[in-house]
C-alpha positions as CSV (number, residue, x, y, z in Angstrom):
1,M,-4.7,38.3,-5.8
2,R,-6.7,35.1,-5.4
3,L,-6.9,35.2,-1.6
4,K,-7.2,39.0,-0.9
5,G,-9.0,39.7,2.2
6,K,-9.0,36.1,3.3
7,T,-7.3,34.5,6.5
8,A,-5.7,31.3,6.8
9,L,-4.2,28.8,9.3
10,I,-1.8,26.1,8.2
11,T,-0.6,23.4,10.6
12,G,3.2,22.4,10.1
13,G,3.5,25.8,8.4
14,N,7.1,26.1,9.5
15,S,8.8,23.8,6.7
16,G,8.3,21.8,3.6
17,I,4.8,22.0,1.9
18,G,3.4,24.0,4.8
19,L,5.7,26.8,4.5
20,A,5.6,26.9,0.7
21,T,1.8,27.1,1.0
22,A,2.1,29.9,3.7
23,K,4.5,32.0,1.3
24,L,2.1,31.6,-1.5
25,F,-0.9,32.5,0.5
26,V,0.7,35.6,1.8
27,A,1.9,36.5,-1.8
28,E,-1.9,36.1,-2.9
29,G,-3.1,38.6,-0.5
30,A,-4.0,36.3,2.7
31,R,-3.2,36.9,6.3
32,V,-1.8,33.6,7.6
33,A,-1.2,31.9,10.9
34,I,1.2,28.9,11.1
35,T,1.7,26.4,13.9
36,G,4.4,23.9,14.4
37,R,6.4,22.3,17.3
38,N,9.9,23.9,16.7
39,K,10.0,27.4,17.8
40,A,13.3,28.1,16.0
41,T,11.8,27.1,12.6
42,L,8.6,28.8,13.4
43,D,10.4,32.2,14.3
44,A,12.5,31.8,11.1
45,A,9.4,31.2,9.0
46,A,7.5,34.1,10.6
47,K,10.3,36.5,9.8
48,E,10.4,35.2,6.2
49,L,6.5,35.6,5.7
50,G,6.5,39.1,7.1
51,A,4.0,41.3,8.6
52,N,0.9,39.5,7.4
53,A,1.8,36.3,9.1
54,I,2.1,35.1,12.9
55,A,3.6,31.8,14.1
56,I,2.2,29.9,17.0
57,A,3.9,27.0,18.9
58,A,1.6,24.1,19.0
59,D,1.9,20.4,18.8
60,A,-0.8,19.0,16.4
61,N,-1.2,15.9,18.8
62,D,-2.2,18.3,21.8
63,V,-5.8,18.9,21.4
64,A,-6.0,21.6,24.0
65,A,-2.9,23.4,22.4
66,T,-4.4,23.2,19.0
67,E,-7.6,24.8,20.3
68,R,-5.6,27.6,22.1
69,A,-3.7,28.2,19.0
70,F,-6.9,28.7,16.9
71,A,-8.3,30.9,19.4
72,Q,-5.1,33.1,19.6
73,A,-5.0,33.2,15.9
74,A,-8.6,34.2,15.5
75,E,-8.0,37.0,18.1
76,T,-5.3,38.4,15.9
77,F,-7.0,37.9,12.4
78,G,-10.7,37.4,13.0
79,K,-12.4,34.3,11.8
80,F,-10.7,32.1,9.3
81,D,-11.7,31.3,5.6
82,I,-9.0,28.6,4.9
83,V,-7.4,25.7,7.1
84,F,-4.8,23.7,5.8
85,A,-4.2,20.5,8.1
86,N,-0.8,19.8,6.8
87,A,1.0,18.6,9.8
88,G,2.2,15.0,9.7
89,I,5.1,12.7,10.3
90,P,6.8,9.7,8.2
91,G,6.6,6.3,9.7
92,N,8.2,2.9,8.8
93,T,6.1,0.3,10.0
94,P,6.9,-3.2,8.4
95,V,4.9,-6.3,9.5
96,G,6.8,-8.4,12.0
97,Q,9.1,-5.5,13.0
98,T,6.8,-2.7,14.5
99,T,5.8,-2.0,18.1
100,L,2.5,-0.8,19.1
101,E,3.9,2.5,19.9
102,M,5.5,3.0,16.6
103,F,2.2,2.1,14.8
104,E,0.1,4.4,17.2
105,S,2.3,7.3,16.9
106,V,1.8,7.5,13.2
107,I,-1.9,7.0,13.4
108,K,-2.1,9.9,16.1
109,T,-0.3,12.4,14.2
110,N,-1.4,11.7,10.7
111,L,-5.0,10.9,11.3
112,T,-6.3,11.7,14.9
113,S,-4.7,15.0,15.0
114,V,-6.3,16.0,11.6
115,F,-9.8,15.3,12.9
116,F,-9.1,17.5,15.9
117,T,-7.5,20.1,13.9
118,V,-10.7,20.6,12.0
119,Q,-12.9,20.3,15.1
120,A,-10.8,23.0,16.7
121,A,-11.1,25.2,13.7
122,L,-15.0,25.0,13.4
123,P,-15.9,27.7,15.9
124,H,-13.5,30.1,14.2
125,L,-14.4,29.4,10.5
126,N,-16.5,31.7,8.4
127,D,-19.3,30.0,6.3
128,N,-18.2,29.0,2.9
129,A,-14.6,28.5,4.1
130,S,-12.2,25.9,2.7
131,I,-10.5,23.0,4.6
132,I,-7.7,21.1,2.9
133,L,-6.3,17.9,4.3
134,N,-3.0,16.5,3.4
135,G,-3.1,13.2,1.9
136,S,-0.6,11.1,0.1
137,V,0.0,9.0,-2.9
138,I,1.1,6.2,-0.3
139,S,-2.6,5.6,0.4
140,V,-3.1,3.8,-2.9
141,L,0.4,2.4,-3.9
142,G,1.0,-0.5,-1.5
143,N,4.6,0.6,-0.8
144,P,6.3,-2.0,1.6
145,G,6.8,-0.8,5.1
146,Y,4.1,1.9,5.2
147,S,1.0,0.1,6.6
148,A,0.3,2.9,9.4
149,Y,1.2,5.7,7.1
150,A,-1.0,4.4,4.3
151,A,-3.7,3.8,6.6
152,T,-3.7,7.3,7.9
153,K,-3.8,8.9,4.6
154,A,-6.6,6.6,3.3
155,G,-8.4,7.5,6.5
156,V,-7.9,11.2,5.7
157,R,-9.6,10.7,2.4
158,A,-12.5,9.0,3.9
159,M,-12.8,11.5,6.6
160,A,-12.9,14.4,4.4
161,R,-15.8,12.9,2.6
162,V,-17.6,12.7,5.8
163,M,-16.8,16.0,6.9
164,A,-17.9,17.5,3.6
165,S,-21.3,15.8,4.1
166,E,-21.4,17.3,7.8
167,L,-20.3,20.9,6.8
168,S,-22.0,21.4,3.4
169,P,-25.0,23.1,5.3
170,R,-22.5,25.9,6.1
171,G,-21.0,26.0,2.7
172,I,-17.7,24.8,4.0
173,R,-15.7,22.8,1.5
174,V,-13.4,19.9,2.5
175,N,-10.9,18.4,0.0
176,V,-7.7,16.6,0.0
177,V,-4.4,17.3,-1.7
178,A,-2.5,14.0,-2.2
179,P,1.2,14.7,-2.9
180,G,3.7,12.3,-4.5
181,A,7.2,12.3,-3.4
182,A,8.3,16.0,-3.0
183,R,11.5,17.8,-1.9
184,T,10.9,18.4,1.7
185,P,12.4,17.6,5.1
186,I,10.1,14.5,5.4
187,W,13.0,12.5,3.7
188,N,15.6,13.6,6.3
189,G,15.4,10.2,8.1
190,A,15.6,8.1,5.0
191,A,18.1,10.2,3.2
192,P,20.1,12.2,5.7
193,T,22.9,13.4,3.4
194,A,22.8,15.2,0.1
195,E,24.3,12.2,-1.5
196,A,21.7,9.9,-0.2
197,F,19.0,12.3,-1.3
198,A,20.4,12.4,-4.9
199,V,20.3,8.6,-5.1
200,L,16.6,8.6,-3.6
201,E,15.7,11.5,-6.0
202,K,17.0,9.6,-9.0
203,R,15.1,6.5,-8.1
204,I,11.7,8.4,-7.6
205,A,12.2,10.2,-10.8
206,G,12.8,6.8,-12.6
207,I,9.2,5.7,-11.5
208,T,7.4,9.0,-12.0
209,P,6.0,9.5,-15.6
210,L,7.0,13.1,-15.6
211,G,10.5,12.0,-14.7
212,R,11.0,14.3,-11.6
213,I,10.4,14.7,-8.0
214,A,7.8,17.3,-7.0
215,E,8.8,20.8,-5.7
216,P,6.9,22.1,-2.7
217,D,5.4,24.8,-4.8
218,H,3.7,22.1,-7.1
219,I,1.6,21.1,-4.0
220,A,1.2,24.6,-2.7
221,K,-0.4,25.7,-6.0
222,T,-2.9,22.9,-5.8
223,V,-3.6,23.8,-2.2
224,L,-4.1,27.5,-3.4
225,F,-6.6,26.4,-6.1
226,L,-8.7,24.4,-3.5
227,A,-8.4,27.3,-1.0
228,S,-9.6,30.1,-3.6
229,D,-13.0,30.9,-5.0
230,D,-11.8,29.1,-8.1
231,A,-12.7,25.8,-6.4
232,A,-16.1,27.2,-5.2
233,H,-17.9,24.1,-6.4
234,V,-15.2,21.5,-5.7
235,Q,-16.4,19.4,-2.6
236,G,-15.1,16.1,-1.1
237,Q,-12.3,15.5,-3.7
238,E,-8.9,14.3,-3.7
239,I,-6.4,15.7,-6.1
240,F,-3.2,13.7,-6.7
241,V,-0.2,15.9,-7.4
242,D,2.3,13.3,-8.2
243,G,3.5,13.4,-11.8
244,G,1.3,10.6,-12.9
245,A,2.7,8.1,-10.3
246,T,-0.7,6.7,-9.6
247,A,-2.7,7.4,-12.7
248,S,-0.2,6.3,-15.3
249,P,2.6,4.3,-13.8
250,A,3.5,2.4,-16.9
251,G,4.5,5.9,-18.5
252,A,7.6,6.1,-15.9
253,P,11.0,6.3,-17.5
254,V,11.9,3.0,-16.2
255,F,9.5,1.4,-18.6
256,R,10.5,3.3,-21.6
257,G,12.7,1.7,-24.4
């Protein structure tokens, strides 16, 4: 077991990549605290995760609630070895059609709250802990309509490097996992039906060199690597888990003869 005896906290751990990661961490021997806004999905996730997990309702945008969640989790499990700042929202903010409220909502959830998640964690972190931030391929792809979202994910990458510098004296590692399109609830708005998602999946598969959309476990296993002692000398890095979409776009099925 790669995380035996370790403790972890995952924000947004009640669905998608966060829940997949929580399941994998528990299977690898960790005790895991998850946070999220939806009490019903939190309770369901906690039941699924079993005795080595707790679920705490906390909105990542509420700094005081985040601080309380970390304190509560630490009371139960002791200091933490791993933090996965995973919580985030989608957001369509096209130029010419975006309100200040829409733009700032994405920035607050996907960037500001990530900083304050890490800050809330610090008093409860062991030395030599691992912090993983959730990035995205959108930070580099230039997809139309994603100005705010792309800015937050590029900001996460830059922030991780600064945090790595600041926390290296304690041996704390800070890295970023940057998923491509994955089969998670983040698509519910853009593809609300099974039929709509099938169309979306086919389109994404066509522009991904490996010819498929990612499964949450693909991302979770990369987070596990960064969280584990296998990545003991990995610091300030960003790992893209995107089937080649950023590194080798010309290898996608749409370009094949």
